[in-house]
MARBALO-223255 format. One record per atom (N, C-alpha, C, CB): residue in one letter; z, y, x. Coordinates in steps of 0.02 Angstrom, whole numbers, padded with zeros to 5 digits, always signed. Last residue first. Glycine has a CB too. Layout:
MARBALO-223255
aZYX ...
***
This chain:
MARBALO-223255
l+01574+03393+04990 l+01578+03362+04922 l+01663+03355+04902 l+01535+03280+04924 p+01550+03550+05082 p+01565+03482+05077 p+01590+03461+05011 p+01611+03465+05125 p+01436+03670+05054 p+01492+03667+05037 p+01512+03577+05051 p+01496+03701+04961 g+01331+03697+05210 g+01334+03702+05141 g+01404+03665+05137 g+01268+03668+05098 l+01288+03711+05344 l+01264+03633+05297 l+01260+03636+05221 l+01323+03566+05308 i+01341+03805+05403 i+01264+03795+05417 i+01232+03760+05350 i+01252+03742+05488 a+01473+03795+05321 a+01442+03862+05361 a+01365+03843+05332 a+01451+03866+05467 a+01500+03680+05388 a+01508+03695+05308 a+01460+03752+05294 a+01588+03719+05283 t+01514+03718+05529 t+01463+03664+05485 t+01455+03649+05424 t+01469+03608+05497 t+01623+03794+05531 t+01554+03815+05560 t+01501+03780+05512 t+01543+03789+05646 a+01728+03720+05488 a+01711+03775+05460 a+01631+03802+05451 a+01747+03815+05495 a+01726+03617+05565 a+01730+03604+05522 a+01697+03659+05476 a+01786+03587+05520 y+01757+03695+05695 y+01692+03678+05684 y+01692+03646+05606 y+01666+03627+05744 w+01888+03771+05658 w+01806+03811+05676 w+01754+03753+05658 w+01791+03836+05776 h+01951+03660+05668 h+01943+03683+05608 h+01896+03734+05607 h+01999+03701+05582 p+01937+03603+05810 p+01924+03567+05749 p+01919+03613+05662 p+01988+03511+05751 a+01888+03618+05932 a+01916+03667+05894 a+01893+03634+05821 a+01888+03747+05914 e+01891+03508+06010 e+01924+03566+06055 e+01960+03611+05967 e+01839+03628+06120 r+01830+03431+05931 r+01897+03397+05967 r+01941+03457+05986 r+01878+03348+06041 d+01712+03464+05900 d+01762+03458+05845 d+01805+03429+05875 d+01746+03425+05784 f+01674+03513+06032 f+01691+03564+05983 f+01724+03526+05940 f+01636+03604+05952 d+01619+03448+06128 d+01673+03427+06102 d+01711+03470+06051 d+01708+03411+06151 l+01483+03481+06203 l+01485+03447+06136 l+01559+03409+06117 l+01423+03390+06137 h+01585+03510+06340 h+01498+03499+06329 h+01519+03443+06262 h+01439+03453+06419 r+01700+03630+06275 r+01683+03594+06326 r+01595+03573+06329 r+01732+03533+06320 g+01756+03726+06218 g+01709+03655+06169 g+01686+03596+06209 g+01628+03681+06134 r+01794+03885+06190 r+01810+03833+06215 r+01760+03754+06170 r+01898+03840+06208 p+01733+04012+06149 p+01764+04009+06202 p+01786+03940+06244 p+01812+04044+06186 v+01566+04011+06101 v+01643+04002+06077 v+01673+03999+06143 v+01663+03930+06029 i+01425+04105+06039 i+01459+04092+06104 i+01515+04070+06097 i+01466+04142+06143 q+01275+04087+05967 q+01350+04105+05962 q+01385+04060+06015 q+01381+04090+05883 v+01114+04152+05909 v+01152+04128+05961 v+01218+04149+05957 v+01125+04145+06020 a+00986+04139+05823 a+01047+04151+05808 a+01081+04110+05873 a+01064+04128+05731 l+00810+04166+05793 l+00861+04123+05827 l+00915+04157+05834 l+00844+04098+05889 r+00695+04236+05751 r+00722+04178+05681 r+00789+04132+05740 r+00624+04097+05640 p+00647+04333+05830 p+00673+04348+05754 p+00707+04297+05732 p+00621+04360+05702 a+00729+04305+06002 a+00671+04292+05948 a+00708+04305+05884 a+00636+04210+05949 r+00817+04364+06112 r+00802+04401+06054 r+00738+04388+06025 r+00808+04467+06065 a+00835+04309+06233 a+00756+04322+06222 a+00742+04347+06161 a+00712+04262+06227 d+00954+04333+06263 d+00939+04378+06289 d+00873+04388+06261 d+00949+04373+06352 l+00978+04195+06187 l+00998+04255+06184 l+00982+04317+06181 l+01018+04257+06209 l+00943+04122+06320 l+00924+04121+06239 l+00926+04176+06191 l+00964+04080+06208 l+01024+04156+06421 l+00947+04172+06408 l+00919+04183+06333 l+00906+04112+06437 k+01161+04118+06357 k+01121+04193+06363 k+01061+04204+06375 k+01141+04230+06408 a+01149+03995+06367 a+01148+04014+06292 a+01123+04071+06305 a+01213+04015+06248 h+01135+03976+06492 h+01084+03943+06457 h+01072+03986+06389 h+01106+03865+06443 s+01253+04005+06530 s+01202+04051+06556 s+01160+04019+06507 s+01179+04052+06638 v+01351+03904+06526 v+01338+03941+06451 v+01287+03990+06486 v+01416+03985+06403 p+01292+03748+06580 p+01327+03833+06582 p+01294+03855+06540 p+01323+03886+06649 v+01315+03594+06537 v+01265+03640+06541 v+01280+03711+06528 v+01218+03620+06500 v+01440+03556+06595 v+01381+03517+06602 v+01299+03565+06594 v+01392+03459+06540 p+01553+03602+06572 p+01536+03600+06625 p+01459+03570+06652 p+01586+03574+06646 d+01577+03758+06465 d+01538+03704+06459 d+01518+03694+06526 d+01485+03710+06412 d+01648+03863+06414 d+01667+03810+06483 d+01631+03767+06489 d+01728+03772+06487 e+01578+03936+06321 e+01582+03967+06385 e+01618+03907+06433 e+01626+04041+06379 a+01478+03825+06193 a+01546+03854+06224 a+01534+03878+06296 a+01605+03796+06226 h+01369+03867+06108 h+01381+03848+06154 h+01446+03875+06180 h+01332+03855+06184 l+01251+03846+05959 l+01306+03840+05963 l+01319+03822+06046 l+01324+03794+05911 v+01099+03911+05889 v+01133+03907+05949 v+01206+03907+05968 v+01112+03947+05976 f+00984+03884+05769 f+01069+03913+05756 f+01090+03883+05828 f+01125+03871+05672 a+00842+03954+05669 a+00882+03908+05726 a+00933+03950+05740 a+00842+03887+05798 p+00726+03950+05533 p+00798+03990+05572 p+00823+03927+05613 p+00873+04023+05508 v+00558+03911+05587 v+00628+03901+05545 v+00683+03941+05562 v+00655+03833+05551 q+00471+03929+05695 q+00461+03932+05629 q+00502+03930+05566 q+00429+03896+05624 l+00460+03997+05839 l+00517+03967+05802 l+00479+03975+05718 l+00602+04016+05820 a+00401+04073+05945 a+00369+04022+05896 a+00414+03994+05838 a+00346+03962+05937 h+00505+04123+06037 h+00482+04183+05976 h+00438+04150+05911 h+00425+04249+06016 c+00543+03991+06112 c+00579+04000+06057 c+00558+04074+06009 c+00653+03999+06085 h+00469+03970+06220 h+00425+03955+06143 h+00490+03997+06096 h+00411+03841+06115 a+00526+03964+06356 a+00474+03996+06344 a+00439+03988+06265 a+00433+03975+06398 v+00665+03923+06303 v+00672+04003+06294 v+00595+04033+06310 v+00736+04040+06354 p+00649+03782+06301 p+00644+03824+06247 p+00639+03914+06238 p+00695+03802+06219 s+00565+03697+06425 s+00597+03748+06416 s+00604+03766+06342 s+00569+03795+06452 g+00450+03593+06427 g+00527+03581+06393 g+00575+03641+06382 g+00569+03533+06438 a+00354+03668+06476 a+00336+03628+06413 a+00390+03625+06375 a+00311+03560+06424 r+00411+03702+06597 r+00378+03745+06540 r+00380+03716+06477 r+00308+03758+06552 l+00379+03568+06640 l+00463+03608+06647 l+00451+03671+06587 l+00484+03654+06752 l+00269+03550+06666 l+00295+03497+06619 l+00364+03552+06606 l+00311+03404+06659 d+00202+03635+06734 d+00196+03633+06666 d+00217+03596+06617 d+00154+03631+06657 e+00248+03615+06850 e+00269+03668+06825 e+00241+03668+06757 e+00254+03723+06867 l+00200+03510+06878 l+00269+03505+06863 l+00283+03549+06844 l+00309+03492+06901 p+00028+03443+06810 p+00092+03475+06870 p+00156+03489+06849 p+00076+03546+06902 v+00018+03267+06731 v+00009+03353+06732 v+00060+03375+06777 v+00021+03396+06656 g+00022+03143+06729 g-00045+03187+06734 g-00054+03249+06737 g-00081+03180+06691 l+00127+03071+06680 l+00086+03086+06649 l+00021+03138+06655 l+00119+03093+06614 a+00169+03030+06829 a+00146+02979+06781 a+00110+03000+06722 a+00199+02943+06758 q+00197+03161+06873 q+00129+03142+06907 q+00119+03068+06858 q+00136+03129+07009 a+00297+03181+06777 a+00250+03245+06804 a+00171+03194+06816 a+00290+03290+06898 r+00400+03079+06839 r+00360+03090+06745 r+00301+03138+06747 r+00423+03138+06676 l+00428+03143+06969 l+00393+03076+06941 l+00372+03076+06872 l+00438+03016+06946 t+00498+03252+06926 t+00443+03259+06978 t+00384+03202+06954 t+00477+03242+07062 l+00600+03229+06861 l+00544+03258+06827 l+00479+03269+06836 l+00555+03300+06818 f+00664+03131+06962 f+00647+03100+06902 f+00595+03142+06869 f+00707+03090+06858 g+00679+03272+07037 g+00643+03194+07090 g+00623+03145+07015 g+00731+03133+07163 h+00781+03353+06963 h+00719+03357+06968 h+00679+03299+06993 h+00710+03406+07002 f+00870+03215+06945 f+00854+03249+06897 f+00776+03275+06910 f+00906+03301+06889 d+00905+03126+07090 d+00915+03172+07049 d+00869+03195+07001 d+00931+03214+07079 q+00826+03018+07182 q+00895+03021+07163 q+00923+03083+07143 q+00933+03000+07212 v+00721+02893+07142 v+00715+02961+07135 v+00811+02963+07139 v+00663+02991+07052 a+00709+02748+07140 a+00627+02782+07153 a+00654+02880+07163 a+00555+02763+07050 g+00796+02672+07092 g+00800+02686+07177 g+00731+02744+07186 g+00784+02593+07235 r+00764+02612+06975 r+00770+02574+07025 r+00755+02605+07094 r+00733+02522+07012 t+00774+02702+06878 t+00720+02718+06921 t+00681+02665+06980 t+00747+02773+06953 r+00893+02682+06828 r+00837+02675+06783 r+00775+02694+06822 r+00845+02719+06718 e+00977+02706+06960 e+00979+02644+06924 e+00908+02628+06878 e+01046+02647+06877 r+00963+02855+06964 r+00941+02804+07004 r+00934+02719+06993 r+00979+02815+07051 i+01008+02881+06853 i+00947+02911+06854 i+00913+02857+06920 i+00954+03003+06869 l+01143+02844+06867 l+01111+02819+06811 l+01036+02829+06831 l+01135+02856+06742 w+01176+02924+07002 w+01186+02846+06978 w+01157+02819+06946 w+01227+02829+06951 r+01183+03057+06917 r+01140+03037+06987 r+01122+02950+07001 r+01192+03066+07058 y+01292+03037+06816 y+01219+03061+06811 y+01161+03037+06861 y+01221+03135+06818 m+01411+03020+06931 m+01366+02965+06873 m+01308+02957+06848 m+01382+02966+06821 r+01403+03138+06989 r+01390+03066+07027 r+01356+03000+06977 r+01470+03039+07056 g+01434+03194+06867 g+01373+03219+06906 g+01352+03148+06944 g+01395+03289+06964 l+01553+03160+06833 l+01501+03150+06796 l+01444+03168+06828 l+01506+03178+06739 i+01629+03205+06939 i+01625+03126+06960 i+01565+03117+06874 i+01736+03067+06965 s+01537+03338+07040 s+01582+03325+07003 s+01573+03248+06987 s+01582+03371+06950 p+01450+03412+07109 p+01471+03373+07153 p+01537+03335+07104 p+01488+03418+07225 d+01261+03453+07049 d+01343+03417+07017 d+01374+03395+07068 d+01344+03347+06964 r+01134+03442+07064 r+01194+03443+07138 r+01263+03454+07121 r+01181+03508+07196 a+01075+03424+06941 a+01088+03364+06985 a+01134+03369+07052 a+01020+03340+07006 a+01070+03532+06884 a+01138+03498+06884 a+01139+03438+06916 a+01164+03486+06819 r+00957+03598+06923 r+01010+03622+06963 r+01069+03576+06950 r+01027+03697+06948 t+00876+03568+06813 t+00878+03527+06853 t+00909+03537+06924 t+00824+03511+06852 a+00891+03682+06713 a+00945+03618+06701 a+00927+03578+06777 a+00922+03558+06615 l+00802+03773+06783 l+00876+03782+06801 l+00907+03709+06776 l+00914+03855+06759 a+00688+03695+06709 a+00685+03708+06793 a+00762+03730+06810 a+00623+03780+06818 l+00704+03708+06577 l+00713+03650+06621 l+00720+03636+06678 l+00683+03623+06619 d+00811+03822+06484 d+00765+03825+06537 d+00765+03750+06583 d+00786+03892+06582 a+00919+03792+06395 a+00859+03832+06390 a+00789+03847+06414 a+00875+03867+06398 f+01003+03660+06351 f+00980+03696+06391 f+00926+03746+06390 f+00973+03663+06423 p+01125+03660+06221 p+01061+03654+06240 p+01056+03678+06296 p+01019+03680+06202 s+01225+03653+06136 s+01244+03670+06197 s+01185+03637+06220 s+01313+03650+06224 w+01146+03616+05987 w+01235+03631+06005 w+01215+03608+06084 w+01314+03566+05951 a+01056+03673+05856 a+01040+03678+05945 a+01125+03678+05960 a+00985+03772+05982 v+00981+03670+05718 v+01051+03668+05740 v+01046+03635+05804 v+01100+03630+05691 v+00859+03725+05607 v+00872+03674+05675 v+00951+03714+05706 v+00787+03681+05749 r+00814+03699+05435 r+00831+03736+05498 r+00865+03694+05554 r+00877+03793+05481 e+00700+03624+05374 e+00731+03649+05341 e+00778+03739+05374 e+00768+03584+05324 f+00545+03550+05420 f+00639+03578+05440 f+00656+03644+05399 f+00654+03608+05540 r+00421+03532+05387 r+00463+03489+05361 r+00532+03485+05386 r+00437+03432+05364 e+00347+03645+05370 e+00349+03585+05309 e+00386+03536+05329 e+00281+03552+05286 s+00386+03715+05477 s+00413+03753+05421 s+00391+03702+05353 s+00377+03839+05419 a+00301+03629+05584 a+00384+03633+05583 a+00420+03655+05504 a+00408+03700+05645 g+00183+03634+05587 g+00201+03580+05535 g+00280+03603+05522 g+00190+03490+05567 p+00183+03666+05764 p+00139+03663+05710 p+00166+03630+05637 p+00081+03625+05737 l+00329+03699+05845 l+00265+03645+05843 l+00242+03670+05772 l+00286+03548+05846 t+00456+03741+05849 t+00404+03795+05865 t+00334+03780+05859 t+00411+03817+05929 g+00554+03655+05827 g+00536+03704+05766 g+00474+03751+05782 g+00602+03754+05749 a+00534+03579+05934 a+00524+03549+05874 a+00487+03614+05830 a+00600+03519+05843 l+00610+03653+06039 l+00541+03648+06041 l+00514+03621+05981 l+00521+03611+06096 l+00726+03620+05959 l+00716+03696+05944 l+00631+03696+05960 l+00770+03757+06001 a+00741+03491+05978 a+00737+03517+05905 a+00734+03581+05919 a+00795+03499+05854 v+00751+03497+06115 v+00717+03438+06103 v+00709+03479+06017 v+00767+03349+06120 a+00887+03531+06131 a+00822+03591+06161 a+00764+03571+06156 a+00821+03612+06237 g+00982+03470+06080 g+00952+03521+06076 g+00904+03548+06073 g+00961+03537+06095 g+00951+03359+06171 g+00928+03352+06091 g+00929+03414+06052 g+00976+03303+06050 l+01000+03398+06294 l+00939+03380+06277 l+00900+03386+06208 l+00941+03324+06291 s+01129+03447+06154 s+01135+03461+06228 s+01039+03434+06257 s+01219+03399+06267 e+01084+03378+06008 e+01132+03393+06057 e+01114+03404+06124 e+01174+03347+06058 g+01010+03439+05847 g+01029+03437+05931 g+01072+03433+05966 g+01020+03472+05961 w+00984+03413+05689 w+01038+03440+05738 w+01030+03406+05796 w+01110+03432+05716 v+00867+03479+05576 v+00869+03453+05633 v+00944+03481+05676 v+00797+03472+05665 t+00871+03456+05390 t+00891+03488+05450 t+00883+03451+05506 t+00955+03508+05447 v+00712+03428+05314 v+00770+03409+05328 v+00798+03453+05384 v+00767+03341+05342 r+00625+03439+05135 r+00641+03456+05222 r+00706+03445+05247 r+00630+03534+05243 a+00623+03368+05036 a+00585+03399+05039 a+00574+03429+05116 a+00597+03432+04990 a+00715+03204+05002 a+00714+03295+05035 a+00655+03303+05044 a+00752+03320+05110 g+00688+03062+05018 g+00648+03116+04941 g+00678+03179+04962 g+00680+03095+04838 s+00725+02976+05097 s+00761+03000+05057 s+00755+03045+05009 s+00792+03012+05082 e+00600+02914+05160 e+00664+02881+05135 e+00697+02922+05086 e+00714+02867+05191 q+00536+03051+05189 q+00500+02990+05142 q+00559+02949+05098 q+00455+02926+05199 r+00618+03115+05266 r+00574+03139+05211 r+00575+03097+05144 r+00502+03139+05238 l+00629+03004+05386 l+00683+03039+05354 l+00665+03062+05266 l+00697+03109+05406 w+00478+03010+05419 w+00520+02943+05410 w+00565+02972+05366 w+00556+02905+05477 d+00481+03141+05467 d+00427+03152+05413 d+00450+03067+05376 d+00325+03166+05453 a+00565+03152+05562 a+00575+03206+05498 a+00558+03167+05447 a+00529+03278+05495 a+00508+03079+05656 a+00557+03039+05625 a+00595+03082+05573 a+00603+03010+05677 a+00403+03146+05679 a+00388+03085+05665 a+00454+03070+05623 a+00372+03040+05728 h+00460+03267+05739 h+00425+03283+05672 h+00418+03218+05653 h+00354+03326+05672 v+00506+03211+05856 v+00581+03238+05807 v+00536+03247+05744 v+00632+03328+05834 d+00410+03178+05935 d+00457+03133+05890 d+00503+03153+05854 d+00488+03093+05919 r+00369+03307+05962 r+00331+03279+05911 r+00363+03219+05882 r+00267+03264+05935 a+00489+03316+06066 a+00479+03374+06021 a+00419+03360+05943 a+00445+03435+06079 e+00449+03213+06179 e+00503+03207+06117 e+00502+03262+06066 e+00579+03207+06145 q+00346+03266+06246 q+00341+03218+06198 q+00402+03215+06120 q+00347+03155+06247 r+00421+03355+06316 r+00349+03367+06284 r+00311+03314+06235 r+00303+03375+06342 g+00530+03315+06349 g+00538+03349+06284 g+00462+03378+06264 g+00598+03412+06292 g+00541+03229+06456 g+00563+03288+06466 g+00554+03349+06418 g+00540+03299+06518 t+00478+03102+06417 t+00442+03164+06457 t+00470+03242+06465 t+00376+03173+06422 p+00534+02931+06456 p+00558+03005+06428 p+00499+03062+06472 p+00661+03024+06454 a+00456+02774+06414 a+00496+02829+06461 a+00489+02909+06449 a+00471+02819+06535 h+00527+02663+06305 h+00484+02719+06321 h+00500+02778+06367 h+00470+02745+06264 a+00650+02582+06320 a+00582+02551+06341 a+00531+02601+06348 a+00556+02499+06291 h+00754+02644+06251 h+00743+02646+06326 h+00680+02630+06355 h+00786+02604+06357 s+00805+02647+06118 s+00729+02676+06146 s+00711+02690+06231 s+00720+02753+06109 g+00921+02617+06125 g+00884+02583+06101 g+00798+02577+06102 g+00907+02592+06055 g+00962+02712+06254 g+00993+02684+06199 g+00943+02642+06192 g+01012+02725+06140 f+00824+02809+06306 f+00915+02813+06311 f+00908+02759+06251 f+00971+02907+06289 g+00709+02820+06322 g+00720+02823+06404 g+00801+02784+06387 g+00718+02925+06452 r+00679+02943+06197 r+00640+02895+06231 r+00680+02914+06312 r+00544+02909+06219 q+00821+02966+06072 q+00762+02977+06112 q+00715+02932+06171 q+00782+03026+06141 d+00889+02886+05958 d+00891+02877+06019 d+00827+02899+06038 d+00910+02814+06037 l+00939+02967+05801 l+00871+02952+05844 l+00889+02941+05911 l+00817+03012+05843 v+01004+02956+05643 v+01009+02967+05716 v+00949+02931+05747 v+01078+02940+05747 l+00998+03017+05481 l+00958+02984+05511 l+00982+02995+05596 l+00885+03006+05486 v+01065+03049+05341 v+01069+03053+05392 v+01042+03020+05432 v+01107+03054+05400 h+01091+03109+05192 h+01059+03063+05210 h+01045+03074+05277 h+01010+03055+05172 l+01254+03192+05147 l+01194+03181+05170 l+01154+03115+05189 l+01198+03213+05213 g+01391+03210+05103 g+01336+03166+05059 g+01281+03160+05092 g+01314+03194+04991 f+01454+03292+05183 f+01420+03320+05156 f+01367+03265+05123 f+01401+03368+05199 r+01565+03193+05246 r+01589+03257+05210 r+01529+03292+05173 r+01622+03310+05265 r+01487+03065+05267 r+01566+03079+05230 r+01566+03136+05179 r+01628+03102+05288 w+01416+03131+05378 w+01376+03081+05312 w+01429+03096+05253 w+01370+02977+05330 l+01485+03191+05470 l+01427+03237+05420 l+01411+03177+05357 l+01334+03263+05475 d+01562+03076+05511 d+01602+03128+05483 d+01554+03163+05436 d+01634+03175+05538 l+01457+03001+05567 l+01493+02958+05511 l+01541+03034+05476 l+01555+02875+05554 a+01409+03083+05664 a+01375+03065+05628 a+01396+03063+05556 a+01357+03019+05652 r+01541+03096+05751 r+01505+03156+05710 r+01444+03123+05665 r+01470+03218+05767 r+01556+02958+05781 r+01607+03006+05761 r+01568+03057+05718 r+01646+03040+05826 k+01438+02932+05858 k+01443+02897+05811 k+01487+02925+05748 k+01463+02840+05838 r+01425+03024+05971 r+01375+03044+05919 r+01413+03005+05855 r+01286+03016+05938 s+01566+02962+06016 s+01556+03040+06003 s+01480+03050+05955 s+01550+03085+06088 t+01540+02835+06049 t+01585+02856+06008 t+01572+02934+05990 t+01649+02842+06040 d+01341+02783+06029 d+01410+02792+06093 d+01455+02829+06042 d+01393+02851+06183 d+01226+02752+05979 d+01297+02703+05968 d+01348+02719+06008 d+01289+02627+05984 k+01134+02837+05993 k+01158+02843+05920 k+01216+02818+05920 k+01118+02810+05867 t+01182+02915+06161 t+01138+02872+06110 t+01174+02871+06032 t+01130+02787+06142 q+01144+03008+06322 q+01191+02990+06259 q+01151+02940+06189 q+01216+03074+06226 f+01054+03037+06433 f+01106+02968+06437 f+01141+02985+06368 f+01172+02963+06514 t+01031+03191+06334 t+01022+03143+06397 t+01071+03088+06410 t+01024+03182+06458 g+01066+03178+06156 g+01062+03219+06205 g+01020+03146+06277 g+01159+03262+06218 p+01006+03151+05973 p+01063+03155+06033 p+01038+03170+06105 p+01102+03085+06039 v+00985+03197+05826 v+00946+03194+05917 v+00999+03213+05955 v+00874+03254+05941 l+00984+03190+05677 l+01019+03197+05740 l+00990+03164+05784 l+01082+03181+05741 l+00948+03261+05517 l+00908+03202+05586 l+00952+03230+05634 l+00807+03212+05618 l+00985+03250+05352 l+00995+03285+05429 l+00970+03230+05457 l+01073+03309+05461 a+00960+03322+05201 a+00957+03257+05245 a+00970+03294+05313 a+00878+03211+05241 g+01037+03318+05047 g+00994+03343+05062 g+00981+03300+05128 g+01003+03411+05060 a+01045+03220+04871 a+01073+03259+04920 a+01004+03280+04985 a+01143+03209+04952 g+00985+03159+04781 g+00989+03209+04773 g+01008+03263+04819 g+01012+03205+04735 p+01120+03031+04784 p+01069+03061+04759 p+01049+03122+04751 p+01066+03045+04721 k+01216+03017+04944 k+01198+03038+04882 k+01140+03063+04859 k+01230+03074+04869 g+01123+02954+05098 g+01169+02984+05045 g+01172+02979+04981 g+01169+03036+05045 p+01108+02820+05218 p+01091+02848+05137 p+01140+02898+05102 p+01091+02784+05083 g+01088+02813+05385 g+01151+02806+05337 g+01121+02835+05256 g+01227+02863+05372 y+01007+02728+05503 y+01013+02771+05453 y+01072+02766+05396 y+00953+02768+05427 v+00958+02758+05680 v+01024+02722+05624 v+01011+02765+05569 v+01120+02731+05649 a+00823+02708+05793 a+00856+02732+05746 a+00904+02708+05712 a+00826+02744+05714 a+00718+02681+05936 a+00761+02657+05885 a+00801+02714+05845 a+00809+02607+05918 l+00524+02699+05913 l+00588+02712+05932 l+00665+02708+05882 l+00575+02774+05954 r+00386+02635+05971 r+00452+02626+05901 r+00502+02635+05937 r+00467+02548+05853 a+00237+02732+06011 a+00311+02713+06015 a+00361+02701+05952 a+00340+02764+06052 g+00123+02782+05944 g+00132+02733+05951 g+00203+02689+05954 g+00101+02734+05990 d+00116+02919+05978 d+00081+02875+06020 d+00092+02805+06006 d+00096+02888+06086 e+00199+02974+05868 e+00129+02991+05860 e+00094+02934+05914 e+00113+03078+05880 a+00307+02837+05834 a+00285+02894+05862 a+00234+02895+05855 a+00296+02906+05915 v+00397+02756+05706 v+00349+02755+05742 v+00317+02827+05758 v+00310+02712+05713 v+00579+02710+05696 v+00538+02770+05688 v+00472+02762+05733 v+00580+02836+05709 r+00669+02578+05638 r+00629+02609+05699 r+00586+02651+05664 r+00586+02558+05750 v+00836+02556+05594 v+00778+02558+05598 v+00748+02573+05639 v+00761+02576+05568 a+00998+02483+05557 a+00954+02491+05604 a+00873+02509+05572 a+00960+02425+05645 r+01103+02564+05412 r+01051+02505+05449 r+01001+02528+05502 r+01002+02470+05394 w+01244+02582+05317 w+01200+02598+05378 w+01154+02544+05395 w+01242+02613+05441 p+01337+02569+05222 p+01259+02557+05208 p+01216+02573+05259 p+01233+02595+05152 r+01419+02473+05340 r+01385+02491+05287 r+01383+02547+05236 r+01390+02451+05263 p+01458+02573+05482 p+01478+02531+05445 p+01415+02522+05373 p+01554+02556+05429 y+01367+02542+05653 y+01382+02586+05586 y+01417+02522+05547 y+01302+02626+05540 p+01444+02405+05741 p+01394+02436+05720 p+01427+02482+05679 p+01344+02397+05692 n+01497+02327+05894 n+01531+02389+05859 n+01473+02428+05813 n+01564+02444+05920 v+01398+02233+05915 v+01494+02197+05909 v+01525+02287+05889 v+01547+02147+06031 r+01285+02303+05934 r+01309+02235+05910 r+01374+02216+05872 r+01314+02199+05963 s+01318+02381+06030 s+01297+02403+05972 s+01291+02356+05917 s+01243+02431+05983 f+01360+02307+06141 f+01403+02351+06105 f+01369+02369+06034 f+01416+02416+06150 f+01242+02226+06176 f+01294+02208+06151 f+01358+02236+06119 f+01303+02184+06184 r+01159+02334+06206 r+01126+02288+06142 r+01197+02266+06121 r+01064+02212+06164 h+01205+02401+06312 h+01194+02442+06250 h+01164+02384+06189 h+01133+02512+06270 a+01190+02301+06392 a+01257+02295+06381 a+01259+02361+06322 a+01307+02302+06459 r+01054+02292+06406 r+01085+02240+06389 r+01159+02252+06368 r+01077+02195+06440 p+01034+02441+06456 p+01006+02378+06413 p+01021+02337+06379 p+00985+02345+06431 l+01152+02555+06495 l+01127+02475+06537 l+01092+02433+06482 l+01203+02419+06570 n+01186+02658+06435 n+01126+02673+06463 n+01115+02605+06489 n+01124+02733+06513 h+01309+02620+06362 h+01253+02623+06324 h+01191+02636+06367 h+01263+02673+06272 a+01404+02608+06482 a+01379+02537+06449 a+01339+02548+06426 a+01410+02501+06405 v+01395+02745+06523 v+01364+02705+06569 v+01355+02647+06513 v+01409+02688+06643 f+01458+02814+06420 f+01407+02829+06449 f+01382+02792+06513 f+01416+02885+06457 d+01567+02737+06379 d+01492+02747+06337 d+01450+02768+06390 d+01489+02808+06272 l+01668+02786+06479 l+01619+02706+06485 l+01581+02700+06428 l+01665+02629+06489 g+01664+02907+06454 g+01642+02900+06519 g+01620+02823+06493 g+01703+02915+06586 a+01731+02903+06334 a+01660+02948+06323 a+01641+02926+06398 a+01665+03051+06304 k+01862+02838+06363 k+01788+02810+06309 k+01734+02831+06314 k+01787+02820+06239 v+01927+02956+06429 v+01892+02884+06464 v+01848+02842+06424 v+01946+02830+06486 d+01918+03047+06347 d+01872+03069+06385 d+01853+03012+06414 d+01889+03118+06427 a+01996+02981+06242 a+01941+02996+06221 a+01884+03012+06284 a+01956+03049+06174 w+02126+02973+06315 w+02079+02914+06292 w+02016+02908+06281 w+02092+02895+06244 a+02150+03101+06326 a+02135+03083+06403 a+02104+03006+06369 a+02220+03080+06472 d+02182+03119+06185 d+02120+03168+06228 d+02110+03128+06294 d+02148+03261+06252 a+02290+03052+06181 a+02223+03022+06126 a+02178+03076+06170 a+02228+03039+06012 a+02378+03120+06245 a+02372+03059+06287 a+02297+03039+06240 a+02452+02995+06285 r+02341+03280+06229 r+02382+03237+06209 r+02350+03188+06253 r+02389+03226+06135 r+02343+03477+06272 r+02299+03414+06292 r+02349+03355+06275 r+02273+03413+06381 r+02368+03586+06170 r+02386+03563+06237 r+02366+03489+06213 r+02471+03580+06267 r+02251+03711+06112 r+02311+03673+06110 r+02315+03623+06175 r+02314+03634+06042 p+02213+03873+06084 p+02219+03828+06121 p+02264+03773+06100 p+02232+03854+06174 h+02169+03919+05914 h+02195+03947+05972 h+02199+03872+06025 h+02277+03991+05954 d+01977+03925+05836 d+02051+03878+05842 d+02078+03913+05891 d+02049+03791+05863 f+01907+04065+05781 f+01915+04000+05825 f+01986+03981+05850 f+01872+04007+05889 p+01843+04127+05630 p+01898+04119+05676 p+01897+04072+05720 p+01950+04113+05648 i+01661+04160+05604 i+01738+04113+05579 i+01779+04103+05635 i+01727+04029+05547 t+01573+04230+05612 t+01622+04265+05603 t+01683+04225+05584 t+01604+04313+05560 g+01470+04122+05610 g+01460+04176+05684 g+01517+04234+05667 g+01362+04223+05691 f+01437+04116+05431 f+01425+04091+05493 f+01435+04154+05557 f+01348+04060+05486 a+01468+04167+05316 a+01520+04154+05388 a+01515+04142+05420 a+01558+04129+05404 g+01294+04162+05251 g+01360+04182+05240 g+01427+04203+05311 g+01381+04119+05195 l+01185+04148+05320 l+01232+04079+05313 l+01305+04108+05300 l+01232+04025+05389 s+01015+04192+05271 s+01098+04187+05272 s+01131+04142+05270 s+01129+04211+05230 e+00885+04191+05400 e+00918+04148+05334 e+01009+04170+05328 e+00909+04044+05354 m+00795+04314+05448 m+00835+04272+05456 m+00876+04248+05420 m+00855+04282+05489 
***
């Protein structure tokens, strides 16, 4: 395992009181969740609130010819490269992803590419496959980023479904040539278990099911039905699709160091997924479970821990 110094031993922030700014951030995240998953609204909001210069919109051509939307921020000469992969119903243009991408770019001077996965954001025209093809898309995006940045290898930073996809990408042939490390934030471990989120009675769960119905024109009602539909379209048994998209089934084949960070209070991807990955005892996989962070809100819930941990993983800030 690659040595990361203080990684895993960094003190965690004390609990803090929630403020009006936190409530507004939650409201904004909910608005983003809907707006950036309606193609017309996404096109409008990504144009009126773009990334700052010198960032630019680009397209990554996948193995099967799919043209996936991405945004690229050039880093300092000779700096490393980072590929950020959002999750389900997340996009490169929503507030949380943009905030983190810009923070990493500014703090570390990295060349940063943020990729919209199949079915989401600017890549909505290409149907998702539950990780089966998306892991190969990460390899294609890494090749694009290596060529553009001049970096020999890239760090893959995945969030939620993007974290699972990043882990899967690290097990494919050629991973050690393309990737320096994989960092997976709040990933699911088992795709079959993740389908149970379809029964979540919360507002977020209802919004999630509404988006699935919207995107499938009412053909399915939940995530399990959606994956069943995709397996049929791909001509593979559902069980094969679920296994192909489950990092816990493949993590022993990781070719590069991989790091999973998960919060105990995650309401979207239960911490039990992190425990499954921890119990797998894969030789190149380190798992850290922290007290708070909700779902991908580590930078807001524990900003000091987040800053120190990202520095331990990515190197000292500029």
